[in-house]
N, C-alpha and C positions, 0 to 999 in steps of 0.2 A: 663461335658458330652455335655451340649448344646454349649461350646465354641469349640469343636474339630470337624474336619471335617469328612464328612461322606465319608466312606473309599471305593474306587472302582478301578478299572483297566481303561485305557482310550485308546481306539482303534478304529481305523477310525472315529476319530471325536466324539466319542460317551462315556459317562461314562457307565461302564456294571460291574455287579458282575461276570459274567461269568456263567458257567452251572455245572462246578466240583462241587461245593459244600465245596470244600478245604476250611479252613482260617487258620488264626494263631490269637493270642491276641497281641494287642499292648499295652504294660504296661507302666506305669508313672514311673520313675525311682526315682522318690522324695518320693513316697508314696505308690509304690507296686501295685496302683490300675490298673483295667484293663478299659482302654479308648475305645477301641472298638474292632470288628472282622474285620480282613482284609483278603477279599477275593484272593485267590490263581489263578494264570493262569495255564493251565494244556494245553496238546498239541493241543486240539481245538481252546483255545484262542490264542497260540503262532503262530497258523497257520492263524489266523485271522489278527493277528496283523503283521505278515510278506507279507500277501497279500497286507494289507491298505499301508505298508510301500513301497512295488514294485510300486503300483498305485500313491502312493504319491508322491516318487521321479520322476517319469515320468511328473507329472504337474510342481512340484518344480523346478526341473531343466532348466525347460522352462521359469518359471519366471525370468525376469531381475534382476540385483543386486540390482537395485533402489528402486523396489517393494518389495523385500526381506527385504531391509533395514526398509520400512515404518512399516512391519509388526514386526520386531524384536524392534523397537523403540517404538512401541505403548505397545507391551509385558513388556519392562521395565517401562515405565509411570505406567501401571496397578500394577506393582509389588510395585513400591512408594506408590501408592494410597490405597494399601492394605496392606503396610507393617505391621502394629499392629497386622491384622487378622492373616497372615501366622506367623508373629512370634510368637504369643500366641500358636498356634498350635505347632510350633517346639519346644519351651519351655515346653508344655506338655508332648511331647512325647520323647526328648533327654536330657532336663533336663540344658541347660545351662543356664545364666542369662538372664533374658528378653531382656537386653541392646546387650548382643552379639548376641540374635537372630534377632533383628531389623538390627544390623549391617551387619549378614549375608544376610537377604534379600536386602538390599539395595546394597550390593556388588553385588549379582547377578542380581541386576537391570543394575549397571554399567557394568559389564560384557557384558551383552546385546545389551547395548548400544555400547560399544566400537566392538564388532564383526558386528553390524549393517553398522557401517561405513567402517570397516576393509573390508568387504566381498566384498563392491564397488571397491576396489585395490587389486584384484587377476588378476595382468597382468600377460600378457605371454610376449613375445618379439619376435623382427624380426632378423634372423641372415643373414648377407650379404652371396649371392649367388655367385657361381663360374662362372655363366653363365649367359648372358643377357636372361630376360624374366623369371626369375625361382625366386619365395618367398618362403623362408623358414620360418616357422613360429611355436613357440611353444604356446599352445594352454593350458590353464588351465582348467580343468573341474573337476564336483563334482566326487568322486570316488564311490559313490553309497551311498544304504542303509546300515545304521551303528546300531550294537549293542553296546550298553553303559551299562556299571557297575557301580554305585557309591554308595559310603560307608554312614554309619549312622553318622559319627562325625561331618560333615557338608552337611547333606542330602539336600540342596538347593544349595548352590554353586558348590559342587562338580559335581552335576547333568546339572546345568547350563552351565559350562566349556564345557561339552561336547556335550548339545543342541545347544547352540548358535553358537558355531563354525562350528558344522554341518549344522545348516540351514543357516548360511551365506555363506557356501561354496557352497549351493544348494542340501546337500544331504537330504535325511530323516532319521530318527531315530528310533528305539526302544531302550527305557531306562528301565531297570532295577534297579528301586532305592530300598533302604535299607528296610526291612520288619518290622524292629523295629521303623523305623521313616517315616511312609509313608504319614502321613496327610499334611507335609508343601512341599513335593513336588508335591500333588495333587493340592495345591492351586497356586502353582506356574506354572504346567502345565495349569491349568485354564487360567492363564494370556495370553499365547501362544494362546489358543484357542480362546479367548473372543477378541485378537489383530487381528483376521481374517485368522490365519495359515489354509490353505486348508487342508481338511481332509485326514488322513492316513499319513501326512508328520512326524508328531509326536505321538509316541504311548508310553504309560507307562504299565507296567506289574510288578506283585509282585507274589512271589512263591516261590518255594524251590529252592536256589541259583544254585546248580551242574543241575538239571532238566533242568533249563532255558538255562544257559548258555552252555550245551552239546547239546541241540537242536536248539538253534538260532545260533551259532557259524558255525556248519558245513552246514548251509543252504546254497544254491548256491545262493539266493537272497542277503544274508549279503556280504559286500564286506569290512568291515574296523571294527574293534572291537576294543572300549576303555576302559580300565578297571582302577579303583582306589582302591586300597585293600592290602592285606597283601601279602609278598613276596612269599609264598608257592603256595596262591591260583593264584598269577600273573602268577607264573612258570608254572601251569599247564595250563592255559587258553591259554597262548601264545604258548605253543607246541601243544596244540589243534587246534589253529588259524593255525600254521604251516603247519600242516597236510593237510589244505585245502588253503593254499596260501592267506592267509587273513593278510591284513594290521593291524598291531596292535599299539596301544600306551599304553605303561604299567607304571603308575605311583604308585608306591609301597611303602613299609615302609622306615623309616631312623631311625638312632640314633644319632641326631646331637651333635657334639662335640662345646663346647664354648673355646674360648681360651683368656684370660684375663692377658694383660702383666701388669707389675709393674707401667707403668707410667699412668694410669687412674685414673680417679676420681672415687673410689671405691664404694661409695655411690649410685651415678647418674648410673652407670653400675648396680649395683646389683638392684635398685629397678626396671629398665626396664626389667631385666630378669626374676625378680619375678611375674612381670604381664604378661611376654611372658610365663613363665612355668606354670601356673595356667590357661592360656587361656582354655576355654574348658576341664577343668580340666586334661590337659595333655594330651588329646585326640586329638593330632593334630601329623600328619607324619613328620613335621620339628620342634616341640617342644624341645626345649634344654633340653640335659639330661647330657650328661658327660662335666663337667666345670672343666677345666684346668687351674688352677691359679698359677701365677708365685709368685715365695717363698716370696719377700715381701710384697704383700699384700693377702696372703692365708689367714691368720686368721682374718683378718678385713673383707674381702669380704665373708668369712664364715659365720661371726657373724651377719652382717648386711643382708645378703641373707637370713638366718635361721631366723632372727628375722620377715622378711618381710612375710615368708611362714608361720609362726607361728601365727603371728596377720590377716591370710586371712579370712575372714568370709566366710564360707560354709555353705550353706542353699538351701533351695528351690528356684528355679530361679525368681519368679515373688516376691521374697522379695526386697525392694529397696536396703537395705542393704548387700546385697550377692555377692560375690565376685567371688564364684566359687561353681558351682551347682554339684549334684552327678554324678558318674560313670553312662555311660550309661546303663549297665546292669552290673547282678551279675559276670559274667565271668570275667569283669574287676576286681571286687573287690577281686575275689579268685587270679586272677593273680599278682596283687599288693602283697597281703600277701604271695603270694610263693616266689616271688622275694626279698621280704626284710627278709624272714625268712632264705632264702639261702644266702644271704648277710651278714647277722648276724652269721650264723652258721660258714662263713669264715672270720670273724674278725671283720667287719663294725661295725659302732657305728650308731644309730640313734640318731640325733640331735634334730630333732623334727618330730612328726606324727608318721606314722608308723601304724596306727591302723584303722579299721573300725569306723564309727561315727553312733550308735545308731544301733537301730534294725530294722528299717523300712526304706525303700530306699537304695540306694548304696552311699551314702556317705562316703567319706574317706579322711583322714587327708592329707593335703600337706606336704611333706615328703624330708627330707634332710639326705642324708649317708654321712659319713667320713670313711677314712680307708677300702675303698671297695679294697678286692683282684681283681687283674686283671683276675683271672679265675673265679669270680662271674658272675652269669647268668644275673645279671642285666648289667653288662659289656658287655655282647655280645646280648643281645637280646633287642628288642625294648619294651620297658615298656610300652608304650602308656597309661600314667597314671601321676598323680601328684606328680612323684619322681626324685628327682634331686641329682647328685652323684659330691661330692667335690674331686678333684685330685689336686696334688701340682706338678709343673714341675719347672725346673732350667733355662734351656734355648730354644730357637726357635726349634732347631733341635729335641731335646726330644720331645715337644709337638706336633711338626707335626708329626713325627713318631707314636706317640701313637694315635693321632686322625684319622690319617689314617689307623689304624689297621684292623677295622672291614670291610667284604664285604658290607656294607652300604655306599651309595654314595649320597645321597641326598641333604641334608643342613647343613652348617658349620657358625659359627658366630666367631667372632674376634672381640677384642676391645683394641685399642693402640692409642697414639697421634705421634708415629711415621710413617712417610709416607713411609720410606724404608721398615719397619716392615709390615706394612701393606700389600705394594706390593708383598711381598716377601711371605707372609702368603697366599695371593688372588691366587697367582701362583700357590703354593704348595699343598693347600688341594683339595684332590681327592673328590671333590662333584659337583653335578651338578650346584647347586646354591651355592654363598658366598656372607655374608651380614656383612658388616665393621661397627662398632661403631654405628649402628643402625637396627631395623627391616626393611627390606627392599624386602620382598618377597610378592609373590601373587597377585600383583597389576594387572588390566585386561590388562596391555600394556607389561607387562614383561612375558618372558618365565618362566614356572615352570615346572622342570622335574631333574631327577636324572640319576645317571649313576651305574654301577657295578649291584649289586643287588637289587638297588632301583629303576631299570628300564629303559626306553629308552622312547624318542619322549618326545614331549612338550603339555602342554596346558596354555593359556594365551601367548600374544604376536603375531607376524606374525608367528611364529613357530607354534602356536596352531590352526591358519587356515590353515597351509601348509599340514598337515598331512591329513586334507579333501579332498586335491587335488591332482590329477593326470595331469602329462604333455602328451599332445599329439602333436607330431609333423607331421606337416603338409606341404610339399615340393609340390608347384603349379608351372606348367608353363603354361604361355598362360592366 
């Protein structure tokens, strides 16, 4: 308990528990113990956050980009200085191995640093005029106060992607972070506050998700909405925002296919993909799930991959030998069991795993399925857990058709030594992101986003800054 954060809301530069008295438990997923009680924001606290964001925006938008960059860079430095403290809280509340938590905090610092510099390059342009004495200009301005909604699987980096980009553009933001993992975002928010961010520019709330989103989004103060989460919730929030003409960025779920061709080094690819699959216990929107394996290497890949999954040490995130922590909550355990049972009933074979581990905590075995029917739920629903499906294919056309079958379009993976195949696959995969022969996603400087039901808009890269800016055309004579 002494290692855990003091939980609160952060409104207008001050930590507060609010006046509603509503709270919820924060539970350690490794041992089911209650870590703390989290105060919830209700309408009075949300009104204060909205007023603070409006006031903060008026001051922050007038702060030049060089001064904004100084604050962001200092916040990044503070994240690095406090990495172990924040990472410890993250592992306590979310369960991922401590080394993964440290990487998440350090990545958050890198994202903040990158946007500090990119915000200084939000250039407009001059358009040649048709008449003497006329100057046509495009000026990029911050869109306004933002409502951001971030998930529990990466409670720091997913929030930082919204916060750093919004602040770099000159926007203020109210971010609703996940109630299941609130402590690590609070630690991150403190870094921005201690870096000298003016009061009201950054506000943090917790509470009943539907109540908060349905109050913030229609507010005339909010001009931009950014959401990371499930497809059904994303569609609901996008529809709500559309009623009020609010700009939105939607980073939603995925069901990533992996195409492995028969010219690869099987052992190396299988080892890489095991590490990618068990990362954060598979609770990653870009986690590889549907493995399409060409005939000649199918048996060897399945055997090697299965061996790697079976050898994965599952345990408490603070144990040095742990490679995969618990699932974040009991709902994920129930979801895994239901998906695997459905697949088995439709003819699938469990090569390894498939069971909950123990009766305390939310531990689940890394699982490999073969012989899975196309109409099994796991072939059509995002599993969001440590389950991989092995599928056989003969030629490239077949693999691409099956990979593109679903309405998801977030991330896709491919492995081949043939450059022509690589180019063809990159062009044909119906995803917002494609990475070939390595894992090349989610760096601060590259765009992150999906298509189809996986959403629209981007976080990361210049595209991630652009969504917080709006163009103003000025035509001036004399």
